[in-house]
MMTF fields as JSON, N, C-alpha, C and O atoms, coordinates in Angstrom:
{
  "mmtfVersion": "1.0.0",
  "mmtfProducer": "UNKNOWN",
  "numBonds": 287,
  "numAtoms": 288,
  "numGroups": 72,
  "numChains": 1,
  "numModels": 1,
  "chainsPerModel": [1],
  "groupsPerChain": [72],
  "chainIdList": ["A"],
  "bondAtomList": [4, 2, 8, 6, 12, 10, 16, 14, 20, 18, 24, 22, 28, 26, 32, 30, 36, 34, 40, 38, 44, 42, 48, 46, 52, 50, 56, 54, 60, 58, 64, 62, 68, 66, 72, 70, 76, 74, 80, 78, 84, 82, 88, 86, 92, 90, 96, 94, 100, 98, 104, 102, 108, 106, 112, 110, 116, 114, 120, 118, 124, 122, 128, 126, 132, 130, 136, 134, 140, 138, 144, 142, 148, 146, 152, 150, 156, 154, 160, 158, 164, 162, 168, 166, 172, 170, 176, 174, 180, 178, 184, 182, 188, 186, 192, 190, 196, 194, 200, 198, 204, 202, 208, 206, 212, 210, 216, 214, 220, 218, 224, 222, 228, 226, 232, 230, 236, 234, 240, 238, 244, 242, 248, 246, 252, 250, 256, 254, 260, 258, 264, 262, 268, 266, 272, 270, 276, 274, 280, 278, 284, 282],
  "bondOrderList": [1, 1, 1, 1, 1, 1, 1, 1, 1, 1, 1, 1, 1, 1, 1, 1, 1, 1, 1, 1, 1, 1, 1, 1, 1, 1, 1, 1, 1, 1, 1, 1, 1, 1, 1, 1, 1, 1, 1, 1, 1, 1, 1, 1, 1, 1, 1, 1, 1, 1, 1, 1, 1, 1, 1, 1, 1, 1, 1, 1, 1, 1, 1, 1, 1, 1, 1, 1, 1, 1, 1],
  "groupList": [{"groupName": "MET", "atomNameList": ["N", "CA", "C", "O"], "elementList": ["N", "C", "C", "O"], "formalChargeList": [0, 0, 0, 0], "bondAtomList": [1, 0, 2, 1, 3, 2], "bondOrderList": [1, 1, 2], "singleLetterCode": "M", "chemCompType": "L-PEPTIDE LINKING"}, {"groupName": "ALA", "atomNameList": ["N", "CA", "C", "O"], "elementList": ["N", "C", "C", "O"], "formalChargeList": [0, 0, 0, 0], "bondAtomList": [1, 0, 2, 1, 3, 2], "bondOrderList": [1, 1, 2], "singleLetterCode": "A", "chemCompType": "L-PEPTIDE LINKING"}, {"groupName": "ASP", "atomNameList": ["N", "CA", "C", "O"], "elementList": ["N", "C", "C", "O"], "formalChargeList": [0, 0, 0, 0], "bondAtomList": [1, 0, 2, 1, 3, 2], "bondOrderList": [1, 1, 2], "singleLetterCode": "D", "chemCompType": "L-PEPTIDE LINKING"}, {"groupName": "GLU", "atomNameList": ["N", "CA", "C", "O"], "elementList": ["N", "C", "C", "O"], "formalChargeList": [0, 0, 0, 0], "bondAtomList": [1, 0, 2, 1, 3, 2], "bondOrderList": [1, 1, 2], "singleLetterCode": "E", "chemCompType": "L-PEPTIDE LINKING"}, {"groupName": "TYR", "atomNameList": ["N", "CA", "C", "O"], "elementList": ["N", "C", "C", "O"], "formalChargeList": [0, 0, 0, 0], "bondAtomList": [1, 0, 2, 1, 3, 2], "bondOrderList": [1, 1, 2], "singleLetterCode": "Y", "chemCompType": "L-PEPTIDE LINKING"}, {"groupName": "ARG", "atomNameList": ["N", "CA", "C", "O"], "elementList": ["N", "C", "C", "O"], "formalChargeList": [0, 0, 0, 0], "bondAtomList": [1, 0, 2, 1, 3, 2], "bondOrderList": [1, 1, 2], "singleLetterCode": "R", "chemCompType": "L-PEPTIDE LINKING"}, {"groupName": "LYS", "atomNameList": ["N", "CA", "C", "O"], "elementList": ["N", "C", "C", "O"], "formalChargeList": [0, 0, 0, 0], "bondAtomList": [1, 0, 2, 1, 3, 2], "bondOrderList": [1, 1, 2], "singleLetterCode": "K", "chemCompType": "L-PEPTIDE LINKING"}, {"groupName": "ASN", "atomNameList": ["N", "CA", "C", "O"], "elementList": ["N", "C", "C", "O"], "formalChargeList": [0, 0, 0, 0], "bondAtomList": [1, 0, 2, 1, 3, 2], "bondOrderList": [1, 1, 2], "singleLetterCode": "N", "chemCompType": "L-PEPTIDE LINKING"}, {"groupName": "PHE", "atomNameList": ["N", "CA", "C", "O"], "elementList": ["N", "C", "C", "O"], "formalChargeList": [0, 0, 0, 0], "bondAtomList": [1, 0, 2, 1, 3, 2], "bondOrderList": [1, 1, 2], "singleLetterCode": "F", "chemCompType": "L-PEPTIDE LINKING"}, {"groupName": "GLY", "atomNameList": ["N", "CA", "C", "O"], "elementList": ["N", "C", "C", "O"], "formalChargeList": [0, 0, 0, 0], "bondAtomList": [1, 0, 2, 1, 3, 2], "bondOrderList": [1, 1, 2], "singleLetterCode": "G", "chemCompType": "PEPTIDE LINKING"}, {"groupName": "VAL", "atomNameList": ["N", "CA", "C", "O"], "elementList": ["N", "C", "C", "O"], "formalChargeList": [0, 0, 0, 0], "bondAtomList": [1, 0, 2, 1, 3, 2], "bondOrderList": [1, 1, 2], "singleLetterCode": "V", "chemCompType": "L-PEPTIDE LINKING"}, {"groupName": "LEU", "atomNameList": ["N", "CA", "C", "O"], "elementList": ["N", "C", "C", "O"], "formalChargeList": [0, 0, 0, 0], "bondAtomList": [1, 0, 2, 1, 3, 2], "bondOrderList": [1, 1, 2], "singleLetterCode": "L", "chemCompType": "L-PEPTIDE LINKING"}, {"groupName": "THR", "atomNameList": ["N", "CA", "C", "O"], "elementList": ["N", "C", "C", "O"], "formalChargeList": [0, 0, 0, 0], "bondAtomList": [1, 0, 2, 1, 3, 2], "bondOrderList": [1, 1, 2], "singleLetterCode": "T", "chemCompType": "L-PEPTIDE LINKING"}, {"groupName": "PRO", "atomNameList": ["N", "CA", "C", "O"], "elementList": ["N", "C", "C", "O"], "formalChargeList": [0, 0, 0, 0], "bondAtomList": [1, 0, 2, 1, 3, 2], "bondOrderList": [1, 1, 2], "singleLetterCode": "P", "chemCompType": "L-PEPTIDE LINKING"}, {"groupName": "TRP", "atomNameList": ["N", "CA", "C", "O"], "elementList": ["N", "C", "C", "O"], "formalChargeList": [0, 0, 0, 0], "bondAtomList": [1, 0, 2, 1, 3, 2], "bondOrderList": [1, 1, 2], "singleLetterCode": "W", "chemCompType": "L-PEPTIDE LINKING"}, {"groupName": "GLN", "atomNameList": ["N", "CA", "C", "O"], "elementList": ["N", "C", "C", "O"], "formalChargeList": [0, 0, 0, 0], "bondAtomList": [1, 0, 2, 1, 3, 2], "bondOrderList": [1, 1, 2], "singleLetterCode": "Q", "chemCompType": "L-PEPTIDE LINKING"}, {"groupName": "SER", "atomNameList": ["N", "CA", "C", "O"], "elementList": ["N", "C", "C", "O"], "formalChargeList": [0, 0, 0, 0], "bondAtomList": [1, 0, 2, 1, 3, 2], "bondOrderList": [1, 1, 2], "singleLetterCode": "S", "chemCompType": "L-PEPTIDE LINKING"}],
  "groupTypeList": [0, 1, 2, 3, 4, 5, 4, 2, 3, 6, 3, 7, 8, 3, 9, 6, 6, 10, 6, 10, 11, 9, 1, 12, 4, 3, 1, 9, 6, 13, 3, 3, 6, 1, 2, 14, 5, 1, 6, 11, 15, 12, 5, 2, 3, 0, 10, 7, 4, 11, 6, 16, 1, 10, 5, 4, 14, 4, 16, 6, 3, 14, 4, 9, 16, 3, 6, 5, 6, 15, 3, 1],
  "groupIdList": [1, 2, 3, 4, 5, 6, 7, 8, 9, 10, 11, 12, 13, 14, 15, 16, 17, 18, 19, 20, 21, 22, 23, 24, 25, 26, 27, 28, 29, 30, 31, 32, 33, 34, 35, 36, 37, 38, 39, 40, 41, 42, 43, 44, 45, 46, 47, 48, 49, 50, 51, 52, 53, 54, 55, 56, 57, 58, 59, 60, 61, 62, 63, 64, 65, 66, 67, 68, 69, 70, 71, 72],
  "secStructList": [7, 4, 4, 4, 1, 7, 3, 3, 7, 7, 5, 7, 1, 1, 7, 7, 5, 7, 7, 3, 3, 7, 7, 7, 1, 7, 1, 1, 7, 7, 1, 1, 7, 7, 7, 4, 4, 4, 4, 7, 7, 1, 2, 2, 2, 2, 2, 2, 2, 2, 2, 2, 2, 2, 2, 2, 6, 6, 7, 6, 6, 7, 7, 6, 6, 1, 7, 7, 1, 1, 7, 7],
  "xCoordList": [114.947, 114.356, 113.501, 112.988, 113.145, 112.041, 112.176, 111.153, 113.419, 114.382, 113.196, 112.728, 112.883, 112.673, 111.225, 110.816, 110.096, 108.784, 108.959, 109.955, 106.889, 106.65, 106.017, 105.269, 106.093, 104.878, 103.919, 104.311, 102.887, 102.073, 101.638, 101.203, 101.299, 101.281, 99.684, 99.353, 98.374, 96.911, 96.498, 97.141, 95.254, 95.369, 93.942, 93.09, 94.664, 93.196, 92.084, 91.562, 91.125, 89.526, 89.861, 89.222, 91.112, 90.425, 91.295, 91.127, 92.34, 92.616, 94.601, 95.193, 95.011, 96.354, 96.72, 96.075, 97.915, 98.905, 99.604, 99.924, 99.585, 100.199, 100.811, 100.703, 101.572, 102.162, 101.881, 102.534, 101.172, 101.246, 101.812, 102.375, 101.902, 102.206, 101.526, 100.37, 102.291, 102.557, 101.898, 101.804, 101.559, 101.697, 103.435, 104.459, 102.875, 103.792, 103.727, 104.426, 102.853, 102.67, 103.852, 104.067, 104.332, 104.604, 104.026, 102.809, 104.428, 103.523, 103.342, 103.981, 102.619, 102.678, 100.875, 99.82, 100.95, 99.932, 100.276, 101.412, 99.519, 99.588, 100.03, 99.577, 101.051, 101.35, 100.169, 99.913, 99.795, 98.37, 97.797, 98.426, 96.611, 95.548, 96.145, 97.161, 95.543, 96.136, 94.497, 93.368, 95.255, 93.29, 94.119, 94.977, 93.259, 93.12, 93.137, 93.917, 91.777, 91.878, 93.128, 92.93, 94.623, 95.512, 96.58, 97.557, 96.573, 97.212, 96.083, 96.138, 95.055, 94.755, 95.101, 94.913, 95.571, 95.833, 94.644, 94.791, 93.264, 92.198, 90.892, 90.678, 90.183, 88.676, 88.316, 87.4, 88.972, 88.517, 88.667, 87.905, 90.453, 90.638, 90.003, 90.021, 89.282, 88.567, 87.206, 86.684, 87.006, 85.44, 85.338, 84.516, 86.988, 87.414, 87.427, 86.551, 88.572, 88.557, 86.874, 86.634, 85.987, 84.757, 83.983, 83.188, 84.271, 83.178, 83.487, 82.935, 84.935, 85.442, 84.945, 84.357, 85.415, 85.304, 83.795, 83.461, 82.821, 81.269, 80.907, 80.012, 81.999, 81.362, 81.582, 80.799, 83.279, 83.485, 82.145, 81.209, 82.04, 80.725, 79.672, 78.94, 79.131, 77.752, 76.757, 75.529, 78.058, 77.531, 76.895, 77.572, 76.091, 75.988, 76.765, 76.441, 77.979, 78.121, 80.058, 80.946, 80.373, 81.531, 80.744, 79.65, 81.316, 81.08, 82.783, 83.492, 82.958, 84.407, 85.32, 85.309, 86.476, 87.406, 87.385, 88.482, 86.471, 86.655, 85.548, 84.505, 85.587, 84.808, 84.006, 84.564, 82.518, 82.014, 80.998, 80.716, 80.47, 79.478, 78.431, 77.672, 78.175, 77.145, 77.934, 79.128, 76.845, 76.958, 77.421, 77.228, 77.974, 78.688, 77.023, 77.16],
  "yCoordList": [18.647, 19.074, 18.121, 17.888, 17.398, 16.357, 15.034, 14.454, 14.626, 13.521, 14.135, 13.345, 15.293, 15.032, 15.547, 15.967, 15.55, 14.623, 13.204, 12.483, 12.856, 11.453, 11.175, 12.053, 10.435, 10.063, 8.706, 7.632, 8.963, 7.484, 6.599, 7.108, 5.425, 4.748, 4.681, 3.502, 5.615, 4.91, 4.736, 5.036, 4.17, 3.585, 5.666, 6.381, 5.58, 6.081, 5.888, 5.039, 6.276, 6.123, 4.358, 3.309, 4.697, 3.723, 2.049, 0.952, 2.263, 1.77, 1.351, 0.452, 2.427, 2.154, 2.839, 3.764, 2.382, 2.556, 4.129, 4.267, 5.002, 6.507, 6.699, 6.283, 7.738, 7.964, 9.497, 10.526, 9.393, 10.839, 11.757, 11.104, 12.571, 13.35, 13.337, 13.727, 12.852, 12.438, 14.121, 15.212, 13.759, 14.085, 15.751, 15.67, 16.848, 17.646, 18.603, 19.615, 18.335, 19.343, 18.341, 17.129, 19.294, 19.109, 17.722, 17.757, 17.085, 16.075, 17.403, 18.453, 17.169, 17.69, 18.709, 18.74, 19.307, 20.134, 21.415, 21.523, 22.547, 23.881, 24.187, 24.112, 24.556, 25.25, 26.445, 26.652, 26.904, 28.031, 28.448, 28.802, 28.542, 29.408, 30.731, 31.234, 31.242, 32.236, 32.826, 32.392, 34.285, 35.428, 36.525, 37.403, 35.858, 37.404, 38.723, 39.484, 39.115, 40.194, 40.409, 41.613, 40.23, 40.448, 40.784, 41.388, 40.454, 41.265, 42.258, 42.102, 43.224, 44.641, 45.282, 44.84, 46.283, 46.917, 48.319, 48.876, 48.871, 49.788, 49.171, 48.022, 49.857, 49.402, 49.407, 48.713, 50.09, 50.795, 49.713, 49.519, 48.715, 48.247, 46.956, 46.389, 46.185, 45.816, 45.153, 44.087, 46.731, 46.791, 46.759, 46.494, 47.294, 47.34, 46.067, 45.65, 45.171, 43.54, 42.934, 42.282, 42.953, 42.321, 42.504, 41.741, 43.796, 44.345, 43.087, 42.138, 44.069, 42.942, 40.961, 40.26, 40.673, 39.255, 39.201, 38.448, 39.641, 39.789, 39.968, 39.422, 41.238, 41.358, 40.225, 39.921, 39.352, 38.176, 37.203, 37.178, 36.544, 35.444, 35.691, 34.763, 36.871, 36.943, 37.914, 37.985, 38.804, 39.975, 39.137, 38.306, 39.478, 39.463, 39.823, 39.473, 40.754, 41.537, 40.484, 40.909, 39.544, 38.67, 37.237, 37.159, 36.397, 34.853, 33.849, 33.373, 33.811, 33.295, 34.158, 35.338, 33.444, 34.471, 35.225, 35.736, 35.537, 35.586, 36.878, 36.386, 37.825, 38.991, 38.786, 38.868, 38.473, 37.277, 38.566, 39.401, 38.388, 39.037, 37.87, 38.318, 36.813, 35.872, 34.904, 34.635, 34.586, 33.737, 32.644, 32.852, 31.489, 30.706, 29.395, 28.173],
  "zCoordList": [114.576, 114.669, 114.696, 115.79, 113.667, 113.522, 114.562, 114.924, 114.985, 116.006, 117.236, 118.056, 117.236, 118.905, 118.965, 120.048, 117.469, 117.936, 118.03, 118.091, 118.023, 118.282, 117.149, 116.717, 116.705, 115.717, 115.959, 116.414, 115.635, 115.493, 115.104, 114.07, 115.026, 113.666, 113.333, 113.459, 112.894, 112.783, 111.155, 110.15, 111.296, 110.309, 109.54, 110.067, 108.121, 107.798, 107.316, 108.04, 106.208, 106.287, 105.337, 105.423, 104.498, 103.2, 104.015, 103.483, 105.578, 105.952, 106.184, 106.782, 105.438, 105.292, 106.287, 106.78, 106.696, 108.353, 107.312, 106.131, 108.445, 108.199, 109.873, 111.027, 108.916, 110.301, 111.28, 111.109, 111.931, 112.634, 113.507, 114.386, 113.641, 115.111, 116.12, 116.283, 116.875, 118.376, 119.145, 118.584, 120.508, 121.736, 121.303, 120.623, 122.095, 121.296, 122.487, 122.448, 123.665, 124.796, 126.186, 126.203, 127.063, 127.884, 128.949, 129.132, 129.324, 130.489, 131.805, 131.737, 132.642, 132.914, 133.901, 133.267, 135.232, 135.025, 135.402, 135.863, 135.323, 135.459, 136.736, 137.878, 136.198, 138.396, 139.417, 140.603, 138.239, 138.765, 137.889, 136.892, 137.932, 137.133, 136.499, 136.978, 135.494, 134.929, 134.913, 134.68, 135.378, 135.467, 134.507, 134.597, 133.522, 133.084, 133.143, 132.57, 134.236, 135.023, 135.461, 135.626, 135.903, 136.423, 135.363, 135.805, 133.81, 133.116, 132.633, 131.413, 132.882, 132.562, 134.329, 135.462, 133.855, 134.952, 135.387, 136.475, 134.207, 134.597, 134.542, 134.156, 134.88, 134.952, 133.315, 132.873, 132.642, 131.745, 130.604, 129.657, 131.098, 129.939, 129.922, 128.829, 131.161, 131.643, 130.974, 130.648, 131.018, 129.837, 128.03, 127.153, 128.197, 126.702, 126.296, 125.538, 126.816, 126.837, 126.978, 125.961, 127.672, 127.068, 126.19, 125.641, 126.011, 125.295, 123.73, 123.172, 123.612, 122.188, 122.31, 121.486, 123.466, 123.259, 123.263, 122.349, 123.85, 123.326, 122.297, 121.652, 121.916, 120.396, 119.417, 118.517, 119.818, 118.508, 118.976, 118.177, 120.013, 119.729, 119.83, 120.172, 119.622, 119.616, 118.865, 118.797, 118.204, 117.333, 115.341, 114.735, 115.035, 114.184, 112.342, 111.207, 112.974, 111.695, 111.956, 111.218, 112.725, 112.725, 112.988, 113.548, 112.607, 112.701, 112.975, 112.088, 114.13, 114.913, 114.566, 114.919, 113.597, 113.552, 112.544, 112.318, 111.753, 110.304, 109.689, 109.259, 109.623, 108.949, 107.862, 106.768, 107.892, 106.624, 106.539, 107.398, 104.92, 104.263, 104.634, 105.493, 104.372, 104.026, 105.694, 105.818, 106.712, 107.543, 106.939, 105.742, 107.085, 106.851, 107.343, 107.28]
}
């Protein structure tokens, strides 16, 4: 499996050459846009999805993906 990956040679902060993992994605473009609304069936599901998204990004009790008592 390690043979499938492509490695690039870069310099680290000390100027030494190191091997880093190269691009692992498939080349190309998406065939179509992903529509989050198509995944949700009812209006209530859409509203709950949006409420949780807004709470995740803008609430004072959540910071990013972690629940913290003190802001970072």
